[in-house]
N, CA, C and O of each residue as an XYZ file, in Angstrom:
456
protein
N      98.846     88.919    103.769
C     100.193     88.823    103.627
C     100.917     87.938    104.119
O     100.457     87.595    105.208
N     101.920     87.344    103.823
C     102.573     86.154    104.175
C     103.910     86.594    104.659
O     104.606     87.492    104.186
N     104.196     85.711    105.819
C     105.551     85.874    106.333
C     106.497     85.099    105.737
O     106.216     84.563    104.665
N     107.780     84.910    106.332
C     108.792     84.367    105.584
C     108.536     82.876    105.381
O     108.923     82.265    104.384
N     107.895     82.362    106.335
C     107.421     80.866    106.352
C     106.211     80.594    105.564
O     105.722     79.465    105.509
N     105.741     81.570    104.977
C     104.420     81.340    104.397
C     103.186     81.312    104.833
O     102.223     81.017    104.126
N     103.122     81.692    106.319
C     101.840     81.529    106.999
C     101.245     82.797    107.019
O     101.999     83.769    107.059
N      99.903     82.987    106.996
C      99.181     84.104    106.980
C      99.195     84.541    108.484
O      98.800     83.671    109.260
N      99.587     85.756    109.041
C      99.512     86.442    110.148
C      98.296     87.044    110.429
O      98.147     87.432    111.588
N      97.438     87.205    109.681
C      96.011     87.938    109.935
C      96.007     89.504    109.572
O      96.911     90.054    108.944
N      94.936     90.094    110.028
C      94.803     91.354    109.529
C      94.224     92.193    110.719
O      93.599     91.650    111.631
N      94.476     93.646    110.665
C      93.931     94.407    111.549
C      92.783     95.264    110.739
O      92.932     95.836    109.660
N      91.645     95.200    111.519
C      90.367     95.925    110.778
C      90.219     97.262    111.596
O      90.420     97.183    112.807
N      89.917     98.369    111.105
C      89.632     99.500    111.881
C      88.112     99.723    111.216
O      87.910     99.788    110.003
N      87.149     99.819    112.183
C      85.727    100.072    112.001
C      85.329    101.473    112.454
O      85.379    101.855    113.624
N      84.947    102.165    111.464
C      84.553    103.634    111.759
C      83.503    104.234    110.809
O      83.312    103.824    109.665
N      82.810    105.293    111.424
C      81.858    105.880    110.640
C      82.591    106.722    109.683
O      83.716    107.135    109.961
N      81.968    107.016    108.490
C      82.793    107.873    107.496
C      82.392    109.405    107.826
O      82.695    110.271    107.005
N      81.745    109.736    108.966
C      81.382    111.174    109.096
C      82.342    112.004    109.308
O      83.377    111.505    109.751
N      82.323    113.251    109.110
C      83.622    114.136    109.440
C      83.829    114.337    110.801
O      84.991    114.535    111.153
N      82.752    114.325    111.827
C      82.838    114.171    113.332
C      83.970    113.603    113.685
O      84.729    113.999    114.570
N      84.124    112.491    112.870
C      84.848    111.165    113.562
C      86.412    111.328    113.030
O      87.249    110.510    113.412
N      86.746    112.312    112.218
C      87.742    112.252    111.575
C      89.107    112.548    112.499
O      90.139    111.972    112.153
N      89.135    113.310    113.508
C      90.435    113.556    114.392
C      90.400    112.188    115.270
O      91.483    111.752    115.661
N      89.343    111.573    115.560
C      89.539    110.381    116.331
C      89.962    109.151    115.377
O      90.615    108.178    115.753
N      89.549    109.337    114.283
C      89.945    108.206    113.377
C      91.437    108.282    112.966
O      92.194    107.321    112.827
N      91.692    109.430    112.818
C      93.420    109.710    112.542
C      94.308    109.097    113.797
O      95.174    108.259    113.544
N      94.124    109.438    114.860
C      94.682    108.758    116.091
C      94.735    107.292    115.997
O      95.806    106.694    116.102
N      93.657    106.716    115.810
C      93.153    105.323    115.879
C      93.990    104.543    114.651
O      94.767    103.600    114.808
N      93.651    105.139    113.484
C      94.348    104.679    112.229
C      95.785    104.687    112.272
O      96.414    103.698    111.897
N      96.351    105.714    112.695
C      97.895    105.763    112.598
C      98.478    104.754    113.676
O      99.555    104.203    113.450
N      97.903    104.555    114.630
C      98.131    103.408    115.552
C      98.204    101.993    115.108
O      99.070    101.147    115.328
N      97.046    101.926    114.401
C      96.680    100.558    113.779
C      97.598    100.380    112.607
O      98.011     99.244    112.377
N      97.957    101.365    111.853
C      99.042    101.181    110.816
C     100.380    100.898    111.433
O     101.011     99.905    111.072
N     100.777    101.600    112.211
C     102.008    101.461    112.913
C     102.212     99.962    113.324
O     103.271     99.388    113.069
N     101.109     99.305    114.005
C     101.257     98.184    114.492
C     101.266     97.130    113.352
O     101.997     96.146    113.461
N     100.487     97.300    112.276
C     100.494     96.282    111.237
C     101.719     96.398    110.613
O     102.381     95.395    110.346
N     102.079     97.478    110.362
C     103.613     97.677    109.713
C     104.525     96.856    110.604
O     104.983     95.841    110.079
N     104.835     97.083    111.726
C     105.752     96.387    112.466
C     105.604     94.893    112.562
O     106.605     94.181    112.634
N     104.416     94.409    112.567
C     104.061     93.007    112.626
C     103.667     92.300    111.432
O     103.273     91.136    111.367
N     103.838     93.258    110.352
C     103.790     92.524    108.894
C     102.146     92.023    109.072
O     101.909     90.858    108.753
N     101.194     92.734    109.491
C      99.888     92.286    109.210
C      99.171     93.288    108.244
O      99.455     94.477    108.098
N      98.248     92.623    107.651
C      97.593     93.530    106.773
C      96.700     94.478    107.613
O      96.445     94.211    108.788
N      96.209     95.636    106.972
C      95.357     96.563    107.288
C      94.261     96.894    106.629
O      94.426     97.097    105.427
N      93.050     97.026    107.105
C      91.796     97.258    106.337
C      90.953     98.411    106.987
O      90.782     98.196    108.187
N      90.440     99.450    106.588
C      89.558    100.357    107.133
C      88.201    100.273    106.499
O      87.982    100.547    105.319
N      87.292     99.868    107.386
C      86.052     99.581    107.018
C      84.948    100.634    107.579
O      84.746    100.764    108.786
N      84.182    101.450    106.478
C      83.460    102.435    106.802
C      81.956    101.786    107.253
O      81.399    100.808    106.756
N      81.533    102.564    108.241
C      80.285    102.033    108.803
C      79.140    102.953    108.408
O      79.433    104.128    108.189
N      78.086    102.633    108.308
C      77.002    103.466    107.848
C      76.145    104.351    109.031
O      75.431    105.336    108.843
N      76.435    103.722    110.198
C      75.830    104.559    111.481
C      76.378    105.671    111.442
O      77.486    105.834    110.930
N      75.667    106.634    111.993
C      76.005    108.131    112.238
C      77.031    108.426    113.216
O      77.965    109.160    112.893
N      76.956    107.918    114.409
C      77.940    108.306    115.502
C      78.227    107.024    116.144
O      77.431    106.540    116.948
N      79.463    106.378    115.789
C      79.673    105.132    116.366
C      81.173    105.058    116.979
O      82.113    105.675    116.477
N      81.269    104.348    117.964
C      82.850    104.269    118.501
C      83.512    103.640    117.377
O      82.910    103.002    116.514
N      84.773    103.832    117.403
C      85.886    103.263    116.348
C      86.510    102.097    117.052
O      86.814    102.088    118.245
N      86.687    101.022    116.123
C      86.947     99.823    116.757
C      88.220     99.300    115.922
O      88.401     99.569    114.735
N      88.983     98.598    116.630
C      90.166     97.960    115.775
C      90.011     96.325    116.229
O      90.036     95.911    117.388
N      89.867     95.629    115.171
C      89.840     93.962    115.550
C      90.902     93.421    114.765
O      91.469     93.987    113.830
N      91.140     92.215    115.245
C      92.213     91.249    114.539
C      91.247     90.101    113.920
O      90.296     89.592    114.512
N      91.661     89.818    112.682
C      90.864     88.724    111.978
C      91.929     87.901    111.472
O      92.887     88.423    110.901
N      91.830     86.460    111.660
C      92.716     85.599    111.169
C      91.891     84.590    110.105
O      91.086     83.713    110.418
N      92.296     84.945    108.856
C      91.424     84.191    107.795
C      89.899     84.491    107.901
O      89.456     85.614    108.141
N      89.247     83.537    107.727
C      87.719     83.687    107.489
C      87.128     83.584    108.904
O      85.926     83.344    109.012
N      87.869     83.743    109.963
C      87.345     83.731    111.332
C      86.698     84.922    111.883
O      87.166     85.967    111.432
N      85.878     85.037    112.618
C      85.229     86.405    113.219
C      86.117     87.216    113.842
O      86.927     86.729    114.631
N      86.091     88.443    113.597
C      87.069     89.371    113.928
C      87.059     89.593    115.516
O      85.981     89.856    116.049
N      88.187     89.497    116.263
C      88.291     89.779    117.659
C      88.584     91.154    118.014
O      89.621     91.725    117.676
N      87.580     91.719    118.755
C      87.981     93.063    119.155
C      89.346     93.405    119.961
O      89.669     92.619    120.852
N      90.125     94.476    119.714
C      91.347     94.489    120.382
C      91.118     95.981    121.128
O      91.452     96.208    122.291
N      90.520     96.896    120.278
C      90.409     98.475    120.950
C      89.230     98.901    120.547
O      88.722     98.573    119.475
N      88.627     99.798    121.534
C      87.526    100.645    121.298
C      87.626    101.936    121.859
O      87.830    102.116    123.060
N      87.454    103.079    120.813
C      87.653    104.457    121.301
C      86.540    105.036    122.197
O      86.740    106.145    122.692
N      85.498    104.451    122.425
C      84.466    104.933    123.353
C      84.062    106.268    123.093
O      83.751    107.056    123.987
N      84.060    106.580    121.668
C      83.597    107.930    121.113
C      84.550    109.160    121.683
O      84.258    110.348    121.548
N      85.693    108.687    122.315
C      86.604    109.718    122.948
C      87.893    109.826    122.315
O      88.403    108.773    121.933
N      88.547    110.969    122.125
C      89.786    111.106    121.476
C      91.095    110.456    122.283
O      91.271    110.687    123.479
N      91.802    109.794    121.664
C      93.180    109.089    122.355
C      94.222    109.523    121.556
O      94.093    109.935    120.403
N      95.257    109.429    122.177
C      96.497    109.688    121.408
C      96.858    108.637    120.732
O      96.428    107.515    120.998
N      97.761    108.905    119.701
C      98.235    107.499    119.058
C      98.959    106.679    119.911
O      98.785    105.461    119.881
N      99.834    107.254    120.746
C     100.462    106.363    121.672
C      99.737    105.454    122.637
O     100.027    104.282    122.873
N      98.866    106.082    123.100
C      97.894    105.307    123.994
C      97.070    104.075    123.058
O      96.980    102.946    123.541
N      96.640    104.298    122.061
C      95.932    103.296    121.136
C      96.944    102.340    120.811
O      96.727    101.137    120.956
N      97.986    102.760    120.401
C      99.308    101.642    120.093
C      99.746    100.758    121.275
O     100.125     99.595    121.131
N      99.666    101.395    122.448
C     100.030    100.600    123.566
C      98.879     99.608    123.946
O      99.157     98.481    124.358
N      97.693     99.996    123.819
C      96.577     99.151    123.716
C      96.499     97.856    122.766
O      96.395     96.672    123.088
N      96.574     98.386    121.628
C      96.835     97.294    120.614
C      97.953     96.274    121.004
O      97.734     95.062    121.007
N      99.057     96.774    121.305
C     100.268     95.900    121.587
C      99.824     94.938    122.788
O      99.960     93.717    122.710
N      99.355     95.498    123.755
C      98.985     94.570    124.958
C      97.981     93.533    124.505
O      98.075     92.352    124.839
N      97.023     94.007    123.740
C      95.920     92.889    123.521
C      96.445     91.849    122.188
O      96.053     90.702    121.970
N      97.203     92.454    121.590
C      97.817     91.317    120.490
C      98.705     90.283    121.345
O      98.726     89.062    121.187
N      99.424     91.023    122.271
C     100.202     90.256    122.989
C      99.379     89.043    123.816
O      99.802     87.887    123.829
N      98.367     89.384    124.380
C      97.612     88.365    125.266
C      97.054     87.528    124.246
O      97.030     86.308    124.413
N      96.561     88.110    123.108
C      95.949     87.019    121.927
C      96.773     85.916    121.574
O      96.356     84.788    121.311
N      98.181     86.355    121.579
C      99.212     85.401    121.039
C      99.400     84.201    122.038
O     100.165     83.269    121.790
N      98.746     84.279    123.034
C      98.812     82.970    124.010
C      97.711     82.130    123.747
O      97.795     80.983    124.187
N      96.572     82.490    123.050
C      95.343     81.497    122.729
C      95.738     80.693    121.760
O      96.366     81.168    120.814
N      95.464     79.436    121.818
C      95.895     78.364    120.927
C      95.243     78.516    119.496
O      95.740     78.053    118.469
N      94.111     79.200    119.568
C      93.557     79.521    118.149
C      94.166     80.186    117.195
O      93.914     79.983    116.007
N      95.234     81.250    117.705
C      96.004     82.081    117.300
C      97.157     81.788    117.166
O      97.944     82.512    117.775
N      97.790     80.549    116.276
C      99.045     80.265    116.459
C     100.040     81.329    115.586
O     101.236     81.499    115.819
N      99.333     81.936    114.631
C     100.088     83.029    113.709
C     100.697     84.228    114.860
O     101.777     84.796    114.702
N     100.137     84.376    115.567
C     100.667     85.441    116.554
C     101.335     84.763    117.660
O     101.986     85.534    118.365
N     101.354     83.677    117.970
C     102.320     83.089    118.762
C     103.632     82.868    118.196
O     104.638     82.912    118.903
N     103.674     82.599    116.770
C     105.040     82.568    116.084
C     105.771     84.162    115.975
O     106.976     84.351    115.808
N     104.860     85.092    116.095
C     105.552     86.422    116.105
C     105.602     86.955    117.437
O     105.825     88.155    117.599
N     105.407     86.141    118.453
C     105.401     86.872    120.119
C     106.697     87.656    120.335
O     106.747     88.700    120.984
N     107.637     87.128    119.797
C     109.017     87.979    120.130
C     108.914     89.262    119.412
O     109.289     90.239    120.060
N     108.492     89.468    118.228
C     108.186     90.706    117.599
C     107.231     91.558    118.433
O     107.416     92.771    118.538
N     106.231     90.946    119.015
C     105.105     91.856    119.730
C     105.637     92.323    120.899
O     105.253     93.422    121.301
N     106.695     91.512    121.717
C     107.081     92.015    122.922
C     108.462     93.220    122.371
O     108.870     94.084    123.147
N     108.920     93.091    121.215
C     110.219     94.050    121.014
C     109.594     95.234    120.481
O     110.144     96.320    120.671
N     108.415     95.154    119.778
C     108.275     96.636    119.371
C     107.577     97.538    120.239
O     106.698     97.124    120.994
N     107.944     98.862    120.175
C     107.668     99.793    121.122
C     107.639    101.262    120.284
O     107.409    102.312    120.885
C-alpha cells in the first residue's frame, strides 16, 4: 500500500495456527492488528501456521526484509486494547531505527492514534 508520497509503509503480519482452539485468541490479536494497520495505512496479512498449538505473533515487514516481531500472545488470551497498545508502543520504538525510515515518516500518526 502506498502513502501519499508513494513510499511503501510496510505490512503487519499475523502468524497463527488455524486450529479452532486459537480462534478466541486470534480474534483479539487480529482485530488489534487490523485497527493498527487501518490507522497507519499499512497492509495486513494473516499467515496460517501448520503447527498445532503455537503462540500468535504480529510482525512488521518492510519490503523483502525479515519480519520484525512486535507482539506475541504467549498462548494467553489478551484484550483487543492490550494488544493494540503493545503494537502501538513497538511500532513507535521501531520508528526510531534508521532502517525503518517509512515508519519515521509517520511517527506523528503513530503517537496520535489511540
